ZALUM-309298 format. One record per residue: y, z, x of N, C-alpha, C, O, CB in turn. Coordinates in steps of 0.02 Angstrom, whole numbers, padded with zeros to 5 digits, always signed. Glycine has a CB too. Example, Ala and Ser with C-alpha at 12.3 -4.5 7.8 and 13.67 -1.06 7.14 Angstrom:
-00284+00390+00660-00225+00390+00615-00165+00390+00660-00166+00423+00712-00224+00452+00565;-00112+00354+00642-00053+00357+00684+00002+00394+00645+00057+00402+00670-00030+00286+00704;
***
This chain:
+01318+00903-02272+01356+00841-02278+01403+00834-02218+01434+00883-02196+01396+00840-02344;+01407+00775-02191+01449+00765-02132+01523+00777-02145+01560+00791-02097+01440+00695-02107;+01546+00772-02206+01618+00781-02219+01638+00855-02215+01696+00870-02202+01635+00753-02288;+01591+00900-02225+01608+00971-02227+01639+00996-02162+01688+01034-02165+01546+01011-02241;+01613+00977-02102+01647+00999-02042+01718+00970-02036+01763+01003-02011+01607+00979-01980;+01728+00910-02060+01795+00880-02057+01844+00919-02101+01901+00930-02081+01792+00806-02079;+01822+00939-02160+01866+00979-02204+01883+01045-02169+01941+01068-02172+01831+00994-02272;+01833+01076-02136+01846+01139-02100+01895+01128-02044+01943+01166-02036+01780+01169-02073;+01885+01075-02003+01931+01060-01949+02002+01048-01975+02051+01071-01945+01907+00999-01909;+02007+01013-02031+02072+00999-02060+02107+01063-02082+02167+01072-02070+02066+00950-02119;+02070+01106-02114+02099+01170-02138+02123+01212-02079+02178+01240-02081+02048+01209-02180;+02082+01217-02027+02101+01256-01968+02164+01227-01936+02210+01263-01918+02043+01259-01917;+02165+01160-01928+02222+01127-01897+02285+01135-01940+02339+01148-01914+02207+01052-01886;+02277+01129-02005+02333+01135-02052+02368+01203-02045+02429+01207-02039+02310+01125-02124;+02328+01257-02046+02358+01323-02043+02379+01342-01972+02421+01387-01963+02310+01375-02070;+02350+01310-01921+02373+01322-01853+02442+01291-01842+02485+01320-01810+02322+01294-01801;+02451+01231-01870+02515+01197-01862+02569+01223-01909+02628+01224-01892+02506+01123-01873;+02548+01244-01969+02596+01264-02021+02574+01331-02052+02554+01332-02110+02601+01210-02075;+02578+01386-02015+02556+01451-02042+02595+01474-02103+02572+01516-02141+02560+01504-01988;+02655+01447-02111+02695+01466-02170+02664+01444-02236+02684+01468-02289+02765+01437-02164;+02615+01400-02233+02583+01376-02294+02541+01431-02328+02527+01427-02388+02538+01317-02279;+02523+01481-02290+02481+01535-02318+02516+01568-02378+02482+01583-02427+02465+01587-02264;+02580+01579-02374+02616+01611-02428+02654+01562-02473+02700+01582-02509+02663+01660-02400;+02635+01499-02470+02672+01448-02507+02664+01456-02582+02611+01478-02607+02648+01379-02486;+02715+01438-02618+02714+01440-02691+02684+01376-02720+02652+01337-02684+02783+01451-02719;+02696+01365-02784+02667+01307-02818+02720+01262-02850+02706+01225-02897+02618+01329-02871;+02781+01266-02825+02834+01224-02853+02824+01152-02830+02783+01138-02786+02903+01250-02831;+02860+01107-02861+02857+01036-02843+02877+01026-02770+02846+00986-02734+02902+00994-02889;+02927+01062-02748+02950+01057-02679+02896+01081-02631+02885+01051-02578+03015+01097-02669;+02863+01137-02649+02809+01163-02607+02751+01114-02602+02724+01104-02547+02784+01230-02635;+02733+01083-02657+02678+01034-02656+02696+00974-02613+02654+00947-02577+02661+01012-02727;+02759+00951-02617+02781+00895-02576+02776+00913-02502+02752+00873-02462+02853+00875-02594;+02798+00973-02485+02794+00996-02415+02721+01002-02393+02704+00983-02338+02830+01063-02407;+02679+01029-02436+02607+01036-02421+02576+00969-02405+02539+00962-02356+02570+01070-02480;+02591+00918-02446+02563+00852-02434+02586+00823-02368+02548+00791-02331+02582+00805-02492;+02649+00834-02352+02676+00811-02288+02640+00845-02230+02622+00813-02181+02752+00823-02284;+02630+00910-02236+02595+00948-02184+02522+00925-02177+02496+00921-02121+02597+01023-02200;+02491+00911-02233+02422+00888-02233+02414+00823-02194+02367+00815-02156+02396+00880-02304;+02460+00777-02205+02458+00713-02169+02467+00725-02094+02432+00694-02053+02513+00665-02195;+02513+00769-02075+02524+00783-02004+02463+00816-01973+02444+00800-01917+02585+00828-01996;+02431+00861-02009+02371+00894-01984+02314+00844-01976+02277+00847-01927+02349+00952-02030;+02308+00798-02023+02256+00746-02019+02266+00703-01956+02218+00688-01921+02257+00701-02082;+02329+00685-01943+02344+00644-01884+02329+00682-01819+02315+00651-01768+02418+00623-01885;+02332+00748-01822+02321+00789-01762+02248+00806-01749+02232+00836-01698+02360+00853-01769;+02203+00786-01794+02132+00800-01784+02106+00762-01723+02132+00709-01706+02091+00782-01846;+02056+00790-01691+02025+00760-01633+01980+00703-01655+01926+00714-01684+01984+00812-01592;+02001+00641-01643+01962+00583-01664+01894+00580-01630+01846+00554-01659+02001+00519-01649;+01889+00607-01570+01825+00609-01535+01772+00649-01572+01714+00629-01574+01835+00638-01466;+01793+00704-01603+01746+00745-01642+01723+00707-01704+01665+00710-01723+01778+00813-01662;+01769+00672-01736+01752+00634-01796+01705+00576-01777+01657+00563-01812+01816+00606-01830;+01720+00543-01721+01676+00489-01698+01606+00514-01683+01556+00482-01701+01706+00455-01636;+01601+00572-01650+01536+00601-01635+01497+00616-01698+01436+00607-01701+01544+00664-01592;+01532+00640-01749+01500+00655-01812+01473+00591-01845+01418+00590-01871+01549+00690-01860;+01512+00538-01842+01491+00474-01870+01430+00448-01832+01382+00424-01862+01548+00422-01867;+01432+00453-01766+01377+00428-01725+01313+00469-01735+01258+00444-01721+01397+00429-01652;+01319+00530-01759+01260+00572-01770+01224+00555-01835+01169+00581-01848+01280+00645-01771;+01252+00512-01876+01222+00497-01942+01152+00467-01937+01109+00485-01976+01268+00450-01980;+01141+00423-01891+01075+00392-01884+01022+00446-01871+00969+00446-01902+01074+00340-01827;+01037+00492-01825+00991+00547-01809+00981+00592-01870+00925+00613-01885+01017+00587-01749;+01035+00608-01904+01031+00652-01962+00988+00621-02018+00947+00655-02048+01101+00667-01989;+00999+00557-02030+00960+00524-02082+00886+00520-02064+00843+00527-02108+00986+00453-02094;+00871+00511-02001+00802+00509-01978+00768+00577-01992+00711+00579-02015+00798+00492-01903;+00803+00631-01978+00775+00698-01989+00764+00710-02064+00712+00737-02083+00823+00752-01961;+00810+00689-02106+00804+00698-02178+00745+00658-02205+00706+00682-02246+00869+00678-02215;+00739+00595-02181+00682+00554-02204+00615+00584-02182+00568+00585-02221+00687+00482-02175;+00613+00609-02121+00551+00640-02096+00533+00701-02137+00474+00715-02148+00560+00660-02022;+00583+00738-02160+00570+00798-02201+00558+00780-02274+00544+00824-02315+00630+00846-02196;+00561+00716-02290+00550+00691-02359+00594+00728-02410+00572+00745-02465+00475+00700-02377;+00655+00740-02390+00703+00770-02436+00702+00846-02437+00744+00877-02470+00690+00745-02504;+00655+00876-02401+00654+00949-02398+00706+00975-02349+00742+00936-02318+00583+00974-02378;+00708+01039-02342+00759+01073-02301+00761+01046-02229+00709+01036-02198+00747+01148-02301;+00821+01036-02204+00833+01020-02133+00892+01062-02111+00924+01096-02151+00846+00943-02122;+00905+01060-02046+00963+01097-02021+01029+01063-02041+01083+01091-02031+00960+01104-01945;+01024+01003-02069+01083+00967-02090+01093+00977-02163+01141+00951-02192+01078+00893-02074;
***
């Protein structure tokens, strides 16, 4: 699925920018801070990588159709 690399990029960016989240608790204050950090990490993602992923969809769909739903590298 094309969204899976984006989730991975977001997670890497999130912990690179905010390493303190690794030991974060589950209080209301912690969740509020986590959401704020998540928004900042999302804004910091490389839009070029996301655009390239979107542009690859036509090629990916063609490969899936050709395989008639069987295994592909995607």
